[in-house]
C-alpha positions as CSV (number, residue, x, y, z in Angstrom):
1,M,-28.7,4.6,8.2
2,R,-27.9,8.2,8.7
3,K,-25.6,7.8,6.1
4,S,-28.1,6.5,3.8
5,L,-30.7,9.7,4.9
6,L,-27.8,12.1,4.0
7,A,-27.1,10.5,0.8
8,V,-30.9,10.6,-0.2
9,S,-31.2,14.0,0.8
10,A,-28.6,15.4,-0.9
11,L,-30.0,13.7,-4.4
12,S,-33.0,15.2,-3.2
13,F,-31.1,18.6,-3.0
14,A,-29.7,17.8,-6.4
15,F,-33.2,17.6,-8.1
16,A,-34.4,20.6,-6.3
17,L,-31.5,23.0,-8.3
18,P,-32.6,25.9,-10.1
19,V,-33.8,25.1,-13.2
20,Q,-30.7,27.4,-14.7
21,A,-28.4,24.9,-12.9
22,D,-26.4,22.8,-15.9
23,L,-27.9,19.1,-13.9
24,H,-25.7,16.0,-15.1
25,I,-26.7,12.5,-13.5
26,N,-25.1,9.0,-14.6
27,G,-24.4,5.9,-12.9
28,F,-23.0,2.6,-12.7
29,A,-23.4,-1.4,-11.2
30,S,-22.1,-4.3,-11.5
31,I,-24.0,-7.3,-10.5
32,T,-21.6,-10.2,-9.9
33,A,-21.7,-14.2,-8.4
34,G,-19.1,-16.1,-7.5
35,T,-18.0,-18.9,-5.8
36,T,-15.0,-20.4,-4.1
37,T,-14.2,-24.3,-5.4
38,G,-13.0,-25.6,-2.2
39,S,-14.7,-26.1,0.7
40,N,-12.7,-24.4,3.2
41,D,-11.5,-21.8,0.1
42,Q,-12.2,-17.7,1.0
43,L,-11.2,-15.4,-1.1
44,Y,-12.2,-11.7,-1.7
45,G,-14.9,-12.2,0.4
46,Y,-16.0,-15.5,-1.5
47,S,-16.6,-18.7,0.2
48,N,-17.6,-22.0,-1.4
49,E,-21.4,-20.8,-1.4
50,L,-22.5,-19.0,-4.4
51,D,-23.0,-15.1,-3.4
52,F,-24.5,-12.8,-5.4
53,K,-24.2,-9.7,-3.3
54,N,-20.5,-9.6,-2.5
55,E,-19.1,-7.7,-5.5
56,S,-22.6,-6.5,-6.6
57,L,-22.7,-2.6,-6.1
58,F,-25.2,0.3,-7.7
59,A,-24.0,4.3,-7.8
60,I,-25.2,7.5,-9.3
61,Q,-23.0,10.4,-9.6
62,V,-24.9,13.8,-9.9
63,R,-22.6,16.7,-11.4
64,S,-24.1,20.5,-11.5
65,D,-22.5,23.0,-13.6
66,L,-23.1,26.3,-11.1
67,G,-21.7,28.8,-13.9
68,D,-18.6,31.1,-13.7
69,R,-16.1,28.0,-13.7
70,L,-17.7,26.6,-10.6
71,S,-18.9,23.1,-10.2
72,V,-20.0,20.2,-7.5
73,T,-19.8,16.7,-8.1
74,A,-21.4,14.1,-5.4
75,Q,-21.6,10.4,-6.0
76,V,-23.4,7.8,-3.8
77,M,-22.5,4.4,-3.7
78,G,-24.4,1.2,-2.3
79,R,-22.7,-2.0,-2.2
80,G,-23.5,-5.3,-1.5
81,S,-20.7,-6.1,0.8
82,N,-22.4,-3.6,3.0
83,D,-26.4,-4.5,2.1
84,F,-26.5,-1.7,-0.2
85,D,-26.4,0.5,2.4
86,A,-26.3,4.0,0.3
87,R,-23.1,6.3,1.2
88,F,-21.0,9.0,0.1
89,E,-18.1,8.0,-2.4
90,W,-17.2,11.6,-3.6
91,A,-18.6,14.7,-2.7
92,F,-16.4,17.8,-4.0
93,L,-16.2,21.1,-5.4
94,T,-14.5,21.9,-8.8
95,Y,-13.2,25.4,-10.1
96,E,-11.3,26.0,-13.3
97,L,-8.6,28.2,-12.9
98,T,-7.9,27.8,-16.7
99,D,-8.9,25.7,-19.6
100,A,-6.0,23.4,-18.7
101,M,-6.0,23.7,-14.6
102,R,-8.6,23.1,-12.0
103,I,-8.9,22.9,-8.3
104,N,-11.3,20.0,-6.7
105,A,-11.9,20.5,-3.0
106,G,-13.9,17.8,-0.5
107,R,-14.4,14.3,-0.2
108,L,-12.0,13.0,-3.0
109,R,-10.5,9.7,-4.2
110,T,-7.1,8.9,-3.1
111,P,-4.8,8.7,-6.0
112,F,-2.9,5.7,-5.6
113,Y,-3.3,3.8,-8.6
114,R,-4.2,4.2,-12.8
115,F,-7.6,3.1,-11.8
116,S,-8.1,4.9,-8.6
117,D,-11.2,7.1,-10.1
118,F,-12.5,4.0,-12.0
119,M,-11.9,1.8,-10.0
120,D,-15.5,0.8,-8.8
121,V,-16.8,1.2,-12.6
122,G,-16.3,-2.4,-13.4
123,F,-17.0,-1.3,-17.5
124,A,-13.8,0.6,-17.4
125,Y,-11.2,-2.3,-17.1
126,D,-11.2,-5.7,-18.4
127,W,-11.1,-7.4,-15.4
128,L,-14.1,-8.9,-13.2
129,R,-12.4,-6.7,-10.5
130,V,-9.2,-4.4,-10.5
131,P,-5.9,-6.2,-9.1
132,Q,-6.5,-7.0,-5.4
133,G,-3.1,-7.4,-5.1
134,V,-2.0,-4.0,-5.9
135,Y,-5.4,-2.3,-5.1
136,G,-5.8,-3.7,-1.8
137,L,-4.5,-1.1,0.7
138,G,-7.9,0.7,1.7
139,L,-7.7,4.0,2.4
140,D,-9.6,5.0,-0.7
141,N,-10.9,8.3,0.1
142,I,-9.6,11.4,1.9
143,E,-11.1,14.9,2.7
144,G,-8.7,17.8,1.0
145,V,-7.8,19.6,-2.2
146,S,-6.3,18.4,-5.3
147,L,-4.6,20.6,-8.2
148,Y,-4.9,19.4,-11.7
149,R,-2.5,20.6,-14.7
150,M,-2.7,19.3,-17.9
151,A,0.4,20.5,-20.8
152,Q,1.7,19.4,-23.8
153,L,5.6,18.5,-23.2
154,G,6.2,17.8,-26.8
155,D,4.8,14.8,-28.2
156,F,3.2,14.2,-24.7
157,E,0.3,14.8,-22.9
158,S,0.9,15.6,-19.5
159,S,-1.2,15.2,-16.3
160,L,-0.2,16.5,-13.3
161,Q,-1.8,16.1,-9.8
162,L,-1.0,17.9,-6.5
163,L,-2.7,16.5,-3.4
164,W,-3.3,17.5,0.2
165,G,-5.5,16.2,2.8
166,S,-6.4,13.9,5.4
167,F,-7.6,10.6,6.2
168,S,-9.9,9.5,9.2
169,G,-12.0,6.1,9.5
170,G,-12.0,2.7,10.5
171,I,-9.7,0.0,9.6
172,T,-8.4,-3.6,10.4
173,L,-5.2,-3.9,11.8
174,A,-3.6,-7.3,12.8
175,G,-7.2,-8.7,12.4
176,N,-9.0,-6.1,14.9
177,S,-10.7,-3.3,14.8
178,A,-9.0,0.3,14.8
179,N,-9.4,3.7,14.3
180,A,-7.0,5.3,12.1
181,R,-6.2,8.9,11.1
182,I,-3.5,10.3,8.6
183,D,-2.7,13.8,8.6
184,N,-0.9,16.0,6.5
185,I,-1.6,13.8,3.4
186,A,0.9,15.4,0.3
187,G,1.0,13.5,-2.7
188,I,1.9,14.0,-6.3
189,T,0.9,12.2,-9.6
190,W,2.3,12.7,-12.8
191,E,1.0,10.5,-16.1
192,L,2.7,11.0,-19.6
193,E,0.6,9.9,-22.9
194,R,1.5,9.4,-26.3
195,D,-0.5,7.5,-28.8
196,W,-0.5,3.9,-27.0
197,F,1.9,4.4,-24.6
198,S,1.3,5.7,-21.0
199,F,3.5,5.9,-18.2
200,R,2.3,7.1,-14.5
201,A,4.0,7.8,-11.4
202,A,2.8,8.6,-7.5
203,Y,3.9,9.6,-4.4
204,L,2.0,10.4,-1.4
205,N,3.4,10.9,2.4
206,G,1.6,11.5,5.7
207,K,1.5,11.2,9.4
208,S,-0.4,7.8,10.5
209,T,-1.7,7.7,14.1
210,I,-4.0,4.5,14.8
211,E,-5.8,3.3,18.1
212,A,-6.4,-0.4,18.1
213,P,-7.8,-1.6,21.6
214,A,-7.0,-5.2,21.4
215,L,-3.3,-4.3,21.0
216,S,-3.7,-2.1,24.5
217,P,-3.1,-4.8,26.7
218,L,0.3,-5.9,24.7
219,F,1.8,-2.4,24.7
220,A,0.8,-1.9,28.2
221,G,2.8,-5.3,29.2
222,L,6.0,-4.1,27.5
223,S,5.7,-0.6,29.0
224,Q,5.6,-2.1,32.2
225,A,8.7,-4.5,31.7
226,G,10.4,-1.1,30.7
227,L,10.3,-1.5,27.3
228,G,8.8,1.8,26.1
229,G,11.2,2.1,23.2
230,L,10.0,-1.1,21.8
231,V,6.3,0.2,22.2
232,A,7.2,3.4,20.4
233,A,8.8,1.5,17.3
234,L,5.7,-1.0,17.2
235,D,2.8,1.4,17.6
236,F,1.2,4.0,14.8
237,N,1.6,7.6,16.6
238,D,2.3,10.2,13.9
239,D,4.6,8.1,12.2
240,T,5.6,9.0,8.7
241,S,3.9,7.1,5.8
242,E,5.0,6.5,2.2
243,F,3.4,5.2,-0.8
244,I,5.5,5.2,-4.3
245,G,3.6,3.8,-7.2
246,L,4.4,3.4,-10.8
247,G,2.7,1.8,-13.6
248,V,2.6,1.7,-18.0
249,T,0.3,0.9,-20.0
250,L,1.2,-0.2,-24.0
251,D,-2.4,-0.2,-25.9
252,Q,-1.9,-0.7,-29.3
253,G,-5.7,-1.6,-30.5
254,D,-5.7,-5.5,-30.6
255,W,-3.1,-6.1,-27.7
256,V,-3.2,-4.3,-24.5
257,L,-0.8,-5.0,-21.5
258,I,-0.8,-2.9,-18.3
259,T,1.7,-3.3,-15.3
260,E,1.8,-1.1,-12.0
261,Y,3.8,-1.5,-8.9
262,N,3.8,-0.1,-5.5
263,R,6.0,0.4,-2.4
264,I,4.3,0.8,1.1
265,D,6.0,1.7,4.7
266,V,4.9,3.2,7.6
267,K,8.0,4.3,9.7
268,D,8.4,3.2,13.2
269,S,5.5,0.4,13.3
270,F,4.8,-2.7,12.9
271,F,3.5,-2.0,9.8
272,A,5.1,-4.6,7.1
273,K,7.1,-3.4,4.3
274,R,4.8,-3.8,1.5
275,E,6.1,-4.3,-2.5
276,N,3.3,-5.4,-4.7
277,Y,2.6,-5.3,-8.6
278,Y,0.8,-7.1,-11.5
279,L,1.1,-7.9,-15.1
280,S,-1.8,-8.1,-17.3
281,L,-2.3,-9.1,-21.1
282,G,-5.5,-8.9,-23.1
283,Y,-5.9,-9.1,-26.7
284,R,-9.4,-7.8,-28.2
285,L,-11.7,-9.6,-30.7
286,D,-13.9,-7.3,-31.5
287,V,-16.5,-7.4,-28.8
288,V,-14.7,-10.3,-27.0
289,T,-11.4,-9.7,-25.0
290,P,-9.5,-12.4,-23.2
291,F,-7.0,-11.8,-20.9
292,V,-4.2,-13.1,-18.5
293,S,-2.6,-11.3,-15.3
294,Y,-0.5,-12.5,-12.6
295,E,-0.1,-10.4,-9.1
296,R,2.3,-10.5,-6.6
297,E,2.3,-9.4,-3.0
298,D,5.1,-9.2,-1.1
299,H,4.8,-8.0,2.9
300,R,7.8,-8.1,4.9
301,S,7.2,-8.4,8.4
302,K,9.5,-6.5,10.9
303,S,10.6,-9.3,12.6
304,E,13.6,-7.5,13.5
305,L,11.6,-5.7,16.2
306,Y,11.4,-8.8,18.6
307,Q,14.2,-10.8,17.7
308,P,16.4,-9.2,20.5
309,F,13.8,-9.8,22.9
310,V,13.4,-13.5,22.5
311,S,15.2,-14.9,25.3
312,V,14.6,-11.8,27.6
313,L,10.7,-11.6,27.2
314,P,8.5,-13.9,29.0
315,E,6.1,-16.2,27.1
316,A,3.3,-14.4,28.3
317,L,4.6,-10.8,26.3
318,L,6.7,-12.6,23.8
319,Q,4.1,-14.8,22.0
320,P,1.3,-12.0,21.3
321,L,4.3,-9.6,20.3
322,M,5.5,-12.4,17.4
323,A,1.9,-12.7,16.6
324,V,1.1,-9.0,16.1
325,V,4.3,-8.6,13.8
326,E,3.9,-11.7,12.2
327,S,0.3,-10.9,11.2
328,Q,1.5,-8.5,8.8
329,A,3.3,-10.9,6.4
330,V,2.1,-11.6,3.2
331,D,3.5,-13.8,0.4
332,T,1.0,-14.6,-2.3
333,K,1.3,-15.2,-6.0
334,T,-2.2,-14.9,-8.1
335,W,-2.9,-15.9,-11.6
336,N,-6.2,-14.8,-13.3
337,L,-7.9,-15.9,-16.4
338,G,-11.1,-14.3,-17.8
339,L,-13.0,-13.0,-20.5
340,R,-14.7,-9.6,-21.8
341,Y,-17.7,-9.4,-24.0
342,D,-19.3,-6.3,-24.7
343,F,-23.0,-7.5,-25.5
344,H,-24.1,-4.2,-25.6
345,P,-22.6,-0.5,-25.8
346,A,-23.1,-0.1,-22.2
347,A,-22.8,-3.2,-20.5
348,A,-20.3,-6.0,-20.6
349,F,-20.6,-9.7,-19.3
350,K,-17.5,-11.0,-17.4
351,V,-16.5,-14.2,-15.8
352,Q,-12.4,-14.6,-14.2
353,Y,-11.2,-17.3,-12.7
354,S,-8.7,-16.6,-10.3
355,S,-6.2,-18.7,-8.1
356,Q,-4.2,-17.6,-5.2
357,K,-1.4,-19.5,-3.7
358,N,-0.3,-18.3,-0.2
359,D,3.4,-19.4,0.2
360,L,3.6,-18.6,4.0
361,S,1.1,-21.4,4.5
362,G,1.3,-23.5,1.4
363,H,-2.6,-23.0,0.9
364,R,-4.1,-22.6,-2.6
365,H,-7.5,-20.9,-3.0
366,D,-9.8,-20.6,-6.0
367,L,-12.3,-18.5,-7.3
368,I,-14.8,-18.7,-10.2
369,A,-17.0,-15.2,-10.7
370,A,-19.1,-14.1,-13.4
371,G,-21.3,-11.0,-13.7
372,V,-22.3,-7.5,-16.0
373,D,-20.8,-4.4,-15.3
374,I,-23.3,-1.3,-17.0
375,V,-22.7,2.5,-17.3
376,F,-26.1,4.8,-17.6
């Protein structure tokens, strides 16, 4: 409720700005419904009951040009999965150092992916949702500062971003609620674009500390057993975290191919070593774009952490330890088949079928969803 009041207050303030301020207001929305095909299937927040709230959202973005190269931007969004409670997604100042260089400071979108800045704007891409196998890390926003530099390198347009900041918020770890803090986040992204080809690379690192009360009894038991070194190798206490991402887009007008790959690791923790990628191919037929995509998640659990203690630890400690470490393992393959229909210059209807195979459990989950994305 407090965040809702803050959001309303911010918008009220924006409308009350002096008349000399150059104010721009726009927004976007997605109205989406979906259901899984099996009675026990669950995928991307859906079950076998038709759900109109899970992926629906509404957002308003306000930008005010304050003159002398200074501007302020705020984006407020209500998600159906959160009962449309309005919350700030972005809120930052921008200062243009030159026509090709600017600084942003405040609450920013973390530039992990190609569509990071537009991942909630469904109208910006052909899929019904961004590929969750790659974009599902969370930690979408940070508080910090970024420097953008645009330049021409031969025939290529170059976009360079340097980032510094921190993250603090609630997450889910090993199926339990936890409080996470990532300090000293430093990152760089670089994108080269020429005609129908673009290439993007991203590197970010930081120091991760996570407090999960549900894991405290396990860590206390291991410490009492004289395994403080094992606890240090398991917990998240100012541990180095690293993200590497690569992306390529080939867009020749009719055919469009997009692929992204990322690798994620948190040293000295039970966080799995993650590798994710997707490959998407679409073909534009005037206002209709059919597409197919494939996603791969390969999260390798750090079983080497507990293996030396299998014959040493009592079952009361060994079983919880193994469960925590193996909870990080993921091995899924997902196929998506869909269609986008641009029935209006500012609106698109989409339908998408997703089939995910979990190679660890052997289960398959199928989802059918459709919706309308609009910008205004």
